C-alpha positions in Angstrom: -33.8 215.8 -37.2 -37.0 217.9 -37.4 -37.5 220.2 -34.4 -40.9 219.9 -32.9 -42.4 223.0 -31.4 -45.6 223.2 -29.4 -47.5 225.7 -27.2 -48.5 224.8 -23.7 -51.7 225.6 -21.8 -51.6 225.7 -18.0 -55.0 225.4 -16.2 -55.7 225.3 -12.4 -57.4 222.0 -12.0 -58.0 221.7 -8.2 -57.4 223.7 -5.0 -57.7 222.0 -1.6 -58.0 225.3 0.4 -58.4 228.9 -0.7 -55.1 230.1 -2.3 -53.5 233.3 -0.9 -52.8 234.4 -4.5 -56.5 234.2 -5.4 -56.2 231.4 -7.9 -59.5 229.7 -8.8 -60.2 226.4 -10.5 -60.3 227.0 -14.3 -57.7 229.9 -14.3 -55.7 229.5 -17.5 -52.6 230.9 -19.1 -50.5 229.9 -22.1 -46.9 229.7 -23.3 -46.5 230.1 -27.1 -43.5 228.6 -28.9 -42.3 231.1 -31.5 -39.4 229.7 -33.4 -38.1 228.0 -30.3 -38.5 231.0 -28.0 -41.2 230.6 -25.3 -43.6 233.5 -24.9 -45.6 233.7 -21.7 -49.2 235.0 -22.1 -51.9 235.6 -19.5 -49.6 235.2 -16.4 -50.6 238.5 -14.9 -51.5 237.9 -11.2 -50.2 234.4 -11.2 -48.3 233.3 -8.1 -44.6 233.2 -8.7 -44.2 230.0 -6.7 -46.8 228.2 -8.9 -45.2 229.6 -12.1 -41.8 228.3 -11.0 -43.3 224.9 -10.2 -44.7 224.5 -13.7 -42.1 226.1 -15.9 -39.7 223.2 -16.2 -42.4 220.9 -17.3 -43.8 223.5 -19.7 -40.4 223.8 -21.4 -40.1 220.0 -21.9 -43.5 219.8 -23.4 -43.1 222.9 -25.6 -39.9 221.5 -27.2 -41.5 218.1 -28.0 -40.1 216.2 -25.0 -42.0 213.8 -22.7 -42.0 213.1 -19.0 -42.2 209.7 -17.4 -45.2 210.7 -15.2 -47.4 212.0 -18.0 -51.1 211.3 -17.4 -51.5 210.9 -21.1 -49.2 211.9 -24.0 -48.6 215.7 -23.8 -50.3 216.2 -20.4 -48.8 216.4 -16.9 -49.8 217.9 -13.5 -47.7 220.1 -11.3 -48.4 221.2 -7.8 -47.7 224.5 -6.1 -45.1 224.1 -3.3 -47.7 225.5 -0.7 -48.8 222.3 0.8 -51.6 223.9 2.7 -53.5 225.1 -0.4 -52.4 222.2 -2.7 -53.0 224.0 -6.0 -52.8 221.5 -8.9 -52.2 222.8 -12.4 -52.7 220.7 -15.5 -50.2 221.3 -18.3 -51.2 220.4 -21.8 -49.2 220.5 -25.0 -50.9 222.5 -27.8 -50.0 221.7 -31.4 -48.3 224.5 -33.3 -51.4 225.2 -35.5 -53.6 225.8 -32.4 -51.4 228.3 -30.6 -53.2 231.4 -31.8 
């Protein structure tokens, strides 16, 4: 069976109230998949609670999996656990050839 490897892009899509970590709509970071090892890029300053909330879904998408609640194939949303700010991040699968 051929192993599928993808990168993942995480983008802040919406914020209900100002985020204490300073996130803004449009903030982005990526996870590259290098021979099955996930490499985080651009996460400096990202809130650890938000990062924890997105990582499991990122891992699934990066290794070719899918999630039942995908908005479209290869795209899901995850929310920060801070219910007051309600930071929503869109997570998108990136084909191997577009990871650079």
